[in-house]
py3Dmol code that shows the C-alpha trace and the ligand (Angstrom):
import py3Dmol

protein = """\
ATOM      1  CA  UNK A   1      -8.194  -8.604  20.737  1.00  0.00           C
ATOM      2  CA  UNK A   2      -5.820 -11.384  20.862  1.00  0.00           C
ATOM      3  CA  UNK A   3      -5.556 -14.281  22.907  1.00  0.00           C
ATOM      4  CA  UNK A   4      -3.258 -17.352  23.257  1.00  0.00           C
ATOM      5  CA  UNK A   5      -5.024 -20.649  23.858  1.00  0.00           C
ATOM      6  CA  UNK A   6      -2.793 -23.406  25.000  1.00  0.00           C
ATOM      7  CA  UNK A   7      -4.316 -26.935  24.564  1.00  0.00           C
ATOM      8  CA  UNK A   8      -2.532 -29.836  26.583  1.00  0.00           C
ATOM      9  CA  UNK A   9      -2.635 -33.362  25.681  1.00  0.00           C
ATOM     10  CA  UNK A  10      -0.267 -34.874  28.054  1.00  0.00           C
ATOM     11  CA  UNK A  11       3.325 -33.913  26.867  1.00  0.00           C
ATOM     12  CA  UNK A  12       1.890 -32.510  23.566  1.00  0.00           C
ATOM     13  CA  UNK A  13       1.168 -28.836  23.914  1.00  0.00           C
ATOM     14  CA  UNK A  14      -0.602 -27.220  20.971  1.00  0.00           C
ATOM     15  CA  UNK A  15      -0.839 -23.377  21.125  1.00  0.00           C
ATOM     16  CA  UNK A  16      -3.396 -21.781  19.054  1.00  0.00           C
ATOM     17  CA  UNK A  17      -3.552 -18.094  18.367  1.00  0.00           C
ATOM     18  CA  UNK A  18      -6.980 -16.875  18.371  1.00  0.00           C
ATOM     19  CA  UNK A  19      -7.878 -13.548  16.759  1.00  0.00           C
ATOM     20  CA  UNK A  20     -11.203 -12.477  18.086  1.00  0.00           C
ATOM     21  CA  UNK A  21     -12.884 -10.233  15.595  1.00  0.00           C
ATOM     22  CA  UNK A  22     -16.161  -8.438  15.627  1.00  0.00           C
ATOM     23  CA  UNK A  23     -16.413  -7.300  11.958  1.00  0.00           C
ATOM     24  CA  UNK A  24     -18.193  -3.892  11.954  1.00  0.00           C
ATOM     25  CA  UNK A  25     -18.671  -4.174   8.218  1.00  0.00           C
ATOM     26  CA  UNK A  26     -20.845  -6.757   6.587  1.00  0.00           C
ATOM     27  CA  UNK A  27     -20.126  -8.697   3.369  1.00  0.00           C
ATOM     28  CA  UNK A  28     -22.343  -6.868   1.131  1.00  0.00           C
ATOM     29  CA  UNK A  29     -21.151  -3.474   2.251  1.00  0.00           C
ATOM     30  CA  UNK A  30     -17.513  -4.665   1.857  1.00  0.00           C
ATOM     31  CA  UNK A  31     -18.241  -5.763  -1.761  1.00  0.00           C
ATOM     32  CA  UNK A  32     -19.688  -2.414  -2.418  1.00  0.00           C
ATOM     33  CA  UNK A  33     -16.564  -0.764  -0.898  1.00  0.00           C
ATOM     34  CA  UNK A  34     -14.519  -3.049  -2.959  1.00  0.00           C
ATOM     35  CA  UNK A  35     -16.286  -2.051  -6.122  1.00  0.00           C
ATOM     36  CA  UNK A  36     -15.910   1.698  -5.181  1.00  0.00           C
ATOM     37  CA  UNK A  37     -12.091   0.683  -4.726  1.00  0.00           C
ATOM     38  CA  UNK A  38     -11.968  -0.487  -8.433  1.00  0.00           C
ATOM     39  CA  UNK A  39     -13.276   3.003  -9.536  1.00  0.00           C
ATOM     40  CA  UNK A  40     -10.839   4.837  -7.264  1.00  0.00           C
ATOM     41  CA  UNK A  41      -8.118   2.747  -8.709  1.00  0.00           C
ATOM     42  CA  UNK A  42      -8.820   3.882 -12.145  1.00  0.00           C
ATOM     43  CA  UNK A  43      -8.547   7.423 -11.042  1.00  0.00           C
ATOM     44  CA  UNK A  44      -5.168   6.575  -9.246  1.00  0.00           C
ATOM     45  CA  UNK A  45      -3.877   5.358 -12.612  1.00  0.00           C
ATOM     46  CA  UNK A  46      -4.533   8.818 -13.841  1.00  0.00           C
ATOM     47  CA  UNK A  47      -2.963  10.393 -10.831  1.00  0.00           C
ATOM     48  CA  UNK A  48       0.256   8.147 -11.266  1.00  0.00           C
ATOM     49  CA  UNK A  49       0.729   8.937 -14.951  1.00  0.00           C
ATOM     50  CA  UNK A  50      -0.128  12.721 -14.851  1.00  0.00           C
ATOM     51  CA  UNK A  51       1.011  14.052 -11.581  1.00  0.00           C
ATOM     52  CA  UNK A  52       4.914  13.498 -12.261  1.00  0.00           C
ATOM     53  CA  UNK A  53       4.320  14.998 -15.769  1.00  0.00           C
ATOM     54  CA  UNK A  54       2.819  18.224 -14.099  1.00  0.00           C
ATOM     55  CA  UNK A  55      -0.466  17.554 -15.926  1.00  0.00           C
ATOM     56  CA  UNK A  56      -3.967  18.220 -14.364  1.00  0.00           C
ATOM     57  CA  UNK A  57      -5.775  15.087 -13.203  1.00  0.00           C
ATOM     58  CA  UNK A  58      -9.025  16.432 -14.113  1.00  0.00           C
ATOM     59  CA  UNK A  59      -8.619  17.921 -17.736  1.00  0.00           C
ATOM     60  CA  UNK A  60      -8.591  16.639 -20.321  1.00  0.00           C
ATOM     61  CA  UNK A  61     -10.615  13.749 -19.852  1.00  0.00           C
ATOM     62  CA  UNK A  62      -9.045  10.020 -20.007  1.00  0.00           C
ATOM     63  CA  UNK A  63      -7.633   9.397 -23.536  1.00  0.00           C
ATOM     64  CA  UNK A  64      -5.338   7.197 -25.241  1.00  0.00           C
ATOM     65  CA  UNK A  65      -1.554   8.694 -24.999  1.00  0.00           C
ATOM     66  CA  UNK A  66      -0.790   7.404 -28.454  1.00  0.00           C
ATOM     67  CA  UNK A  67      -3.894   8.519 -30.746  1.00  0.00           C
ATOM     68  CA  UNK A  68      -5.601  11.026 -28.325  1.00  0.00           C
ATOM     69  CA  UNK A  69      -8.961   9.010 -28.489  1.00  0.00           C
ATOM     70  CA  UNK A  70     -11.225  10.141 -25.858  1.00  0.00           C
ATOM     71  CA  UNK A  71     -12.338   7.089 -23.918  1.00  0.00           C
ATOM     72  CA  UNK A  72     -16.335   6.684 -23.900  1.00  0.00           C
ATOM     73  CA  UNK A  73     -18.124   5.777 -20.671  1.00  0.00           C
ATOM     74  CA  UNK A  74     -17.890   2.022 -21.102  1.00  0.00           C
ATOM     75  CA  UNK A  75     -14.130   2.263 -21.829  1.00  0.00           C
ATOM     76  CA  UNK A  76     -13.814   3.779 -18.322  1.00  0.00           C
ATOM     77  CA  UNK A  77     -15.274   0.652 -16.631  1.00  0.00           C
ATOM     78  CA  UNK A  78     -12.398  -0.805 -14.439  1.00  0.00           C
ATOM     79  CA  UNK A  79     -10.693  -3.979 -15.303  1.00  0.00           C
ATOM     80  CA  UNK A  80     -13.699  -5.193 -17.501  1.00  0.00           C
ATOM     81  CA  UNK A  81     -13.135  -2.648 -20.236  1.00  0.00           C
ATOM     82  CA  UNK A  82      -9.446  -3.824 -20.450  1.00  0.00           C
ATOM     83  CA  UNK A  83     -10.602  -7.450 -20.925  1.00  0.00           C
ATOM     84  CA  UNK A  84     -13.451  -6.522 -23.546  1.00  0.00           C
ATOM     85  CA  UNK A  85     -10.831  -4.456 -25.587  1.00  0.00           C
ATOM     86  CA  UNK A  86      -8.304  -7.210 -25.401  1.00  0.00           C
ATOM     87  CA  UNK A  87      -5.820  -4.802 -23.746  1.00  0.00           C
ATOM     88  CA  UNK A  88      -5.653  -2.357 -26.874  1.00  0.00           C
ATOM     89  CA  UNK A  89      -6.951   1.056 -27.575  1.00  0.00           C
ATOM     90  CA  UNK A  90     -10.353   0.885 -29.349  1.00  0.00           C
ATOM     91  CA  UNK A  91      -9.338   3.076 -32.049  1.00  0.00           C
ATOM     92  CA  UNK A  92      -5.566   2.631 -32.678  1.00  0.00           C
ATOM     93  CA  UNK A  93      -5.114  -0.868 -31.397  1.00  0.00           C
ATOM     94  CA  UNK A  94      -2.077   0.297 -29.566  1.00  0.00           C
ATOM     95  CA  UNK A  95      -1.597  -1.974 -26.391  1.00  0.00           C
ATOM     96  CA  UNK A  96      -2.774  -0.646 -23.025  1.00  0.00           C
ATOM     97  CA  UNK A  97      -0.358  -1.418 -20.172  1.00  0.00           C
ATOM     98  CA  UNK A  98      -1.480  -4.393 -18.054  1.00  0.00           C
ATOM     99  CA  UNK A  99      -0.475  -2.093 -14.911  1.00  0.00           C
ATOM    100  CA  UNK A 100      -3.969  -0.042 -15.532  1.00  0.00           C
ATOM    101  CA  UNK A 101      -6.245  -3.208 -14.821  1.00  0.00           C
ATOM    102  CA  UNK A 102      -3.798  -4.583 -12.324  1.00  0.00           C
ATOM    103  CA  UNK A 103      -3.713  -1.420 -10.153  1.00  0.00           C
ATOM    104  CA  UNK A 104      -7.394  -1.121 -10.402  1.00  0.00           C
ATOM    105  CA  UNK A 105      -7.878  -4.718  -9.254  1.00  0.00           C
ATOM    106  CA  UNK A 106      -5.419  -4.341  -6.414  1.00  0.00           C
ATOM    107  CA  UNK A 107      -7.059  -1.155  -5.165  1.00  0.00           C
ATOM    108  CA  UNK A 108     -10.398  -2.960  -5.218  1.00  0.00           C
ATOM    109  CA  UNK A 109      -9.067  -5.896  -3.300  1.00  0.00           C
ATOM    110  CA  UNK A 110      -7.385  -3.758  -0.745  1.00  0.00           C
ATOM    111  CA  UNK A 111     -10.676  -1.871  -0.192  1.00  0.00           C
ATOM    112  CA  UNK A 112     -12.587  -5.067   0.255  1.00  0.00           C
ATOM    113  CA  UNK A 113     -10.279  -6.756   2.559  1.00  0.00           C
ATOM    114  CA  UNK A 114      -9.794  -3.477   4.550  1.00  0.00           C
ATOM    115  CA  UNK A 115     -13.629  -3.250   4.958  1.00  0.00           C
ATOM    116  CA  UNK A 116     -13.813  -7.028   5.814  1.00  0.00           C
ATOM    117  CA  UNK A 117     -11.245  -6.734   8.507  1.00  0.00           C
ATOM    118  CA  UNK A 118     -12.239  -3.702  10.022  1.00  0.00           C
ATOM    119  CA  UNK A 119     -12.940  -3.824  13.860  1.00  0.00           C
ATOM    120  CA  UNK A 120     -12.769  -0.229  14.815  1.00  0.00           C
ATOM    121  CA  UNK A 121     -16.541   0.352  14.231  1.00  0.00           C
ATOM    122  CA  UNK A 122     -15.533   3.777  12.951  1.00  0.00           C
ATOM    123  CA  UNK A 123     -16.130   4.761   9.450  1.00  0.00           C
ATOM    124  CA  UNK A 124     -13.595   7.515   9.785  1.00  0.00           C
ATOM    125  CA  UNK A 125     -11.007   5.062  10.788  1.00  0.00           C
ATOM    126  CA  UNK A 126     -11.913   2.845   7.853  1.00  0.00           C
ATOM    127  CA  UNK A 127     -11.942   5.818   5.558  1.00  0.00           C
ATOM    128  CA  UNK A 128      -8.284   6.782   6.818  1.00  0.00           C
ATOM    129  CA  UNK A 129      -7.157   3.413   6.171  1.00  0.00           C
ATOM    130  CA  UNK A 130      -8.597   3.363   2.550  1.00  0.00           C
ATOM    131  CA  UNK A 131      -6.669   6.640   1.916  1.00  0.00           C
ATOM    132  CA  UNK A 132      -3.583   4.998   3.606  1.00  0.00           C
ATOM    133  CA  UNK A 133      -3.747   1.975   1.225  1.00  0.00           C
ATOM    134  CA  UNK A 134      -4.461   3.926  -1.765  1.00  0.00           C
ATOM    135  CA  UNK A 135      -1.733   6.660  -1.336  1.00  0.00           C
ATOM    136  CA  UNK A 136       0.639   3.780  -0.922  1.00  0.00           C
ATOM    137  CA  UNK A 137      -0.397   2.474  -4.243  1.00  0.00           C
ATOM    138  CA  UNK A 138       0.145   5.911  -5.995  1.00  0.00           C
ATOM    139  CA  UNK A 139       3.593   5.996  -4.217  1.00  0.00           C
ATOM    140  CA  UNK A 140       4.703   2.606  -5.380  1.00  0.00           C
ATOM    141  CA  UNK A 141       3.610   3.532  -8.990  1.00  0.00           C
ATOM    142  CA  UNK A 142       5.393   7.053  -9.038  1.00  0.00           C
ATOM    143  CA  UNK A 143       8.433   5.751  -7.468  1.00  0.00           C
ATOM    144  CA  UNK A 144       8.704   2.773  -9.912  1.00  0.00           C
ATOM    145  CA  UNK A 145       8.525   5.237 -12.888  1.00  0.00           C
ATOM    146  CA  UNK A 146      10.424   8.225 -11.739  1.00  0.00           C
ATOM    147  CA  UNK A 147      12.420   7.100  -8.645  1.00  0.00           C
ATOM    148  CA  UNK A 148      10.776   9.796  -6.712  1.00  0.00           C
ATOM    149  CA  UNK A 149       8.512   9.771  -3.556  1.00  0.00           C
ATOM    150  CA  UNK A 150       6.859  13.252  -3.962  1.00  0.00           C
ATOM    151  CA  UNK A 151       6.260  15.258  -0.710  1.00  0.00           C
ATOM    152  CA  UNK A 152       2.827  15.948  -1.912  1.00  0.00           C
ATOM    153  CA  UNK A 153       1.909  12.274  -1.026  1.00  0.00           C
ATOM    154  CA  UNK A 154       4.482  11.229   1.763  1.00  0.00           C
ATOM    155  CA  UNK A 155       3.698  14.380   4.082  1.00  0.00           C
ATOM    156  CA  UNK A 156      -0.113  14.267   4.223  1.00  0.00           C
ATOM    157  CA  UNK A 157       0.030  10.458   4.613  1.00  0.00           C
ATOM    158  CA  UNK A 158       2.248  11.200   7.804  1.00  0.00           C
ATOM    159  CA  UNK A 159      -0.095  13.742   8.837  1.00  0.00           C
ATOM    160  CA  UNK A 160      -3.183  11.562   8.482  1.00  0.00           C
ATOM    161  CA  UNK A 161      -1.410   8.834  10.309  1.00  0.00           C
ATOM    162  CA  UNK A 162      -0.820  11.015  13.339  1.00  0.00           C
ATOM    163  CA  UNK A 163      -4.239  12.649  13.339  1.00  0.00           C
ATOM    164  CA  UNK A 164      -5.940   9.043  13.039  1.00  0.00           C
ATOM    165  CA  UNK A 165      -3.784   7.986  15.966  1.00  0.00           C
ATOM    166  CA  UNK A 166      -4.881  10.689  18.243  1.00  0.00           C
ATOM    167  CA  UNK A 167      -8.558  11.128  17.113  1.00  0.00           C
ATOM    168  CA  UNK A 168      -9.711   7.906  15.737  1.00  0.00           C
ATOM    169  CA  UNK A 169     -10.402   4.738  17.778  1.00  0.00           C
ATOM    170  CA  UNK A 170      -8.216   2.001  15.769  1.00  0.00           C
ATOM    171  CA  UNK A 171      -4.665   1.077  16.549  1.00  0.00           C
ATOM    172  CA  UNK A 172      -2.087   2.569  17.035  1.00  0.00           C
ATOM    173  CA  UNK A 173      -2.961   5.118  19.694  1.00  0.00           C
ATOM    174  CA  UNK A 174      -1.627   8.690  19.242  1.00  0.00           C
ATOM    175  CA  UNK A 175       1.373   8.576  21.213  1.00  0.00           C
ATOM    176  CA  UNK A 176       2.475   5.158  19.935  1.00  0.00           C
ATOM    177  CA  UNK A 177       1.822   6.673  16.288  1.00  0.00           C
ATOM    178  CA  UNK A 178       3.941   9.745  17.066  1.00  0.00           C
ATOM    179  CA  UNK A 179       6.600   7.869  18.793  1.00  0.00           C
ATOM    180  CA  UNK A 180       6.934   5.276  16.034  1.00  0.00           C
ATOM    181  CA  UNK A 181       7.103   7.997  13.301  1.00  0.00           C
ATOM    182  CA  UNK A 182       9.914   9.893  15.125  1.00  0.00           C
ATOM    183  CA  UNK A 183      11.569   6.627  16.028  1.00  0.00           C
ATOM    184  CA  UNK A 184      11.943   4.943  12.616  1.00  0.00           C
ATOM    185  CA  UNK A 185      11.817   8.339  10.801  1.00  0.00           C
ATOM    186  CA  UNK A 186      14.696   9.614  12.749  1.00  0.00           C
ATOM    187  CA  UNK A 187      16.566   6.550  12.480  1.00  0.00           C
ATOM    188  CA  UNK A 188      16.572   6.359   8.768  1.00  0.00           C
ATOM    189  CA  UNK A 189      16.998  10.080   8.608  1.00  0.00           C
ATOM    190  CA  UNK A 190      20.464   9.533  10.148  1.00  0.00           C
ATOM    191  CA  UNK A 191      21.156   6.718   7.646  1.00  0.00           C
ATOM    192  CA  UNK A 192      20.168   8.950   4.864  1.00  0.00           C
ATOM    193  CA  UNK A 193      22.459  11.539   6.237  1.00  0.00           C
ATOM    194  CA  UNK A 194      25.646   9.275   6.538  1.00  0.00           C
ATOM    195  CA  UNK A 195      24.908   7.413   3.445  1.00  0.00           C
ATOM    196  CA  UNK A 196      22.714   9.639   0.915  1.00  0.00           C
ATOM    197  CA  UNK A 197      23.227   7.264  -2.038  1.00  0.00           C
ATOM    198  CA  UNK A 198      21.815   4.254  -0.111  1.00  0.00           C
ATOM    199  CA  UNK A 199      18.416   6.057   0.945  1.00  0.00           C
ATOM    200  CA  UNK A 200      16.605   9.189  -0.182  1.00  0.00           C
ATOM    201  CA  UNK A 201      14.714  11.671   1.927  1.00  0.00           C
ATOM    202  CA  UNK A 202      11.462  10.483   0.225  1.00  0.00           C
ATOM    203  CA  UNK A 203      12.161   7.031   1.524  1.00  0.00           C
ATOM    204  CA  UNK A 204      12.589   8.579   5.105  1.00  0.00           C
ATOM    205  CA  UNK A 205       9.327  10.399   4.922  1.00  0.00           C
ATOM    206  CA  UNK A 206       7.387   7.482   3.773  1.00  0.00           C
ATOM    207  CA  UNK A 207       8.945   5.322   6.484  1.00  0.00           C
ATOM    208  CA  UNK A 208       7.900   7.980   9.034  1.00  0.00           C
ATOM    209  CA  UNK A 209       4.448   7.938   7.619  1.00  0.00           C
ATOM    210  CA  UNK A 210       4.442   3.987   7.944  1.00  0.00           C
ATOM    211  CA  UNK A 211       5.333   4.449  11.609  1.00  0.00           C
ATOM    212  CA  UNK A 212       2.570   6.894  12.191  1.00  0.00           C
ATOM    213  CA  UNK A 213      -0.066   4.527  10.487  1.00  0.00           C
ATOM    214  CA  UNK A 214       1.118   1.034  11.434  1.00  0.00           C
ATOM    215  CA  UNK A 215       2.814   1.928  14.806  1.00  0.00           C
ATOM    216  CA  UNK A 216       5.323  -0.207  16.764  1.00  0.00           C
ATOM    217  CA  UNK A 217       6.016  -3.094  16.276  1.00  0.00           C
ATOM    218  CA  UNK A 218       4.246  -3.418  12.886  1.00  0.00           C
ATOM    219  CA  UNK A 219       6.283  -0.758  11.276  1.00  0.00           C
ATOM    220  CA  UNK A 220       9.306  -2.956  11.937  1.00  0.00           C
ATOM    221  CA  UNK A 221       7.518  -5.712  10.418  1.00  0.00           C
ATOM    222  CA  UNK A 222       7.000  -3.698   7.264  1.00  0.00           C
ATOM    223  CA  UNK A 223      10.615  -2.558   7.136  1.00  0.00           C
ATOM    224  CA  UNK A 224      11.742  -6.204   7.538  1.00  0.00           C
ATOM    225  CA  UNK A 225       9.663  -7.500   4.867  1.00  0.00           C
ATOM    226  CA  UNK A 226      10.583  -4.570   2.535  1.00  0.00           C
ATOM    227  CA  UNK A 227      14.310  -5.202   2.970  1.00  0.00           C
ATOM    228  CA  UNK A 228      13.671  -9.110   2.484  1.00  0.00           C
ATOM    229  CA  UNK A 229      11.721  -8.563  -0.714  1.00  0.00           C
ATOM    230  CA  UNK A 230      14.043  -6.091  -1.864  1.00  0.00           C
ATOM    231  CA  UNK A 231      17.129  -8.199  -1.562  1.00  0.00           C
ATOM    232  CA  UNK A 232      15.548 -11.277  -3.007  1.00  0.00           C
ATOM    233  CA  UNK A 233      14.062  -9.373  -6.010  1.00  0.00           C
ATOM    234  CA  UNK A 234      16.936  -7.000  -6.360  1.00  0.00           C
ATOM    235  CA  UNK A 235      19.555  -9.714  -5.862  1.00  0.00           C
ATOM    236  CA  UNK A 236      18.046 -12.212  -8.544  1.00  0.00           C
ATOM    237  CA  UNK A 237      17.750  -9.167 -10.909  1.00  0.00           C
ATOM    238  CA  UNK A 238      21.478  -8.449 -10.413  1.00  0.00           C
ATOM    239  CA  UNK A 239      22.304 -12.079 -10.734  1.00  0.00           C
ATOM    240  CA  UNK A 240      20.429 -12.716 -13.983  1.00  0.00           C
ATOM    241  CA  UNK A 241      21.554  -9.180 -15.202  1.00  0.00           C
ATOM    242  CA  UNK A 242      19.549  -9.707 -18.291  1.00  0.00           C
ATOM    243  CA  UNK A 243      19.315  -6.780 -20.857  1.00  0.00           C
ATOM    244  CA  UNK A 244      16.118  -4.929 -20.191  1.00  0.00           C
ATOM    245  CA  UNK A 245      16.321  -5.126 -16.417  1.00  0.00           C
ATOM    246  CA  UNK A 246      16.754  -1.818 -14.766  1.00  0.00           C
ATOM    247  CA  UNK A 247      20.149  -0.969 -13.118  1.00  0.00           C
ATOM    248  CA  UNK A 248      18.541   0.872 -10.207  1.00  0.00           C
ATOM    249  CA  UNK A 249      15.548  -0.351  -8.398  1.00  0.00           C
ATOM    250  CA  UNK A 250      13.624   2.098  -6.311  1.00  0.00           C
ATOM    251  CA  UNK A 251      12.926   0.983  -2.672  1.00  0.00           C
ATOM    252  CA  UNK A 252       9.329   2.690  -2.310  1.00  0.00           C
ATOM    253  CA  UNK A 253       7.499  -0.274  -4.037  1.00  0.00           C
ATOM    254  CA  UNK A 254       9.097  -2.714  -1.423  1.00  0.00           C
ATOM    255  CA  UNK A 255       8.184  -0.554   1.318  1.00  0.00           C
ATOM    256  CA  UNK A 256       4.628  -0.315   0.016  1.00  0.00           C
ATOM    257  CA  UNK A 257       4.480  -4.225  -0.173  1.00  0.00           C
ATOM    258  CA  UNK A 258       5.882  -4.490   3.521  1.00  0.00           C
ATOM    259  CA  UNK A 259       3.341  -1.919   4.630  1.00  0.00           C
ATOM    260  CA  UNK A 260       0.310  -3.536   3.053  1.00  0.00           C
ATOM    261  CA  UNK A 261       1.404  -7.074   4.623  1.00  0.00           C
ATOM    262  CA  UNK A 262       1.907  -5.449   7.978  1.00  0.00           C
ATOM    263  CA  UNK A 263      -1.493  -3.742   7.577  1.00  0.00           C
ATOM    264  CA  UNK A 264      -3.484  -6.868   6.954  1.00  0.00           C
ATOM    265  CA  UNK A 265      -1.556  -9.812   8.638  1.00  0.00           C
ATOM    266  CA  UNK A 266       0.761  -7.597  11.065  1.00  0.00           C
ATOM    267  CA  UNK A 267      -1.219  -8.363  14.198  1.00  0.00           C
ATOM    268  CA  UNK A 268      -1.239 -12.160  13.443  1.00  0.00           C
ATOM    269  CA  UNK A 269       2.347 -12.235  12.438  1.00  0.00           C
ATOM    270  CA  UNK A 270       3.660 -10.402  15.323  1.00  0.00           C
ATOM    271  CA  UNK A 271       1.617 -12.556  17.782  1.00  0.00           C
ATOM    272  CA  UNK A 272       2.896 -15.636  16.009  1.00  0.00           C
ATOM    273  CA  UNK A 273       6.607 -14.363  16.219  1.00  0.00           C
ATOM    274  CA  UNK A 274       6.238 -13.578  19.894  1.00  0.00           C
ATOM    275  CA  UNK A 275       4.439 -16.814  20.835  1.00  0.00           C
ATOM    276  CA  UNK A 276       7.499 -18.872  19.533  1.00  0.00           C
ATOM    277  CA  UNK A 277       9.594 -17.638  22.470  1.00  0.00           C
TER     278      UNK A 277
END
"""
ligand_1 = """\
1
ZN
Zn -5.251 5.046 -29.251
"""
view = py3Dmol.view(width=600, height=400)
view.addModel(protein, "pdb")
view.setStyle({"model": 0}, {"cartoon": {"style": "trace"}})
view.addModel(ligand_1, "xyz")
view.setStyle({"model": 1}, {"stick": {}})
view.zoomTo()
view.show()
């Protein structure tokens, strides 16, 4: 898939990294999948809000948490309805969190770019990737709200990663997937045993799932980005220590950010890194 190309002009040597791609999903279908991602994103908001409260994700229908106003069909249109309503409930005018349209948009963009960069030629692999990206969004939201990464999301994610590795054509292969999950999962499990305050078992299960899905070495890139983002953002929050900032910051959202970056740019970043030696 990847190829290094060296151009030599006398003493000057320029190294180009070419990523050969044969996109299996065209632009129009990718846009359609992206629009589908917006709608799924709207549902994920419901999951993030209701699951930790032990509420059904199906009943009752979407309503304003303040006044109970049942949302009409047009008020369910992702992103657009938020803009039309000016970010407020149509009935009681209570503010709607910016997180709702932001998560819808994020999920739409994730779907679009996942479709655009798909080279597996397998819709099952693409489907598994979309599930992976969306479950990560849900985990980031729930961890941010509750400091928990529920097993009901992390363990199936691990399972899908392993099954996709063994049965579907994309990277990583099954044994790499299993080895990476056991390797990084086992390593961080030991850390959690020795230093339980530093890392929860939810984080460990999520890291194992990232190992299964991303494989080695991309999972290391995800962990590196997560630690880097965690220390920069967490460190600056600590330094500023303004009122309203949270004392404890969950690690899950950083792991999700690292995983997304590794998923989309991991191949290019790893190749670039290796080419510098
Ligand atoms: Zn309302």
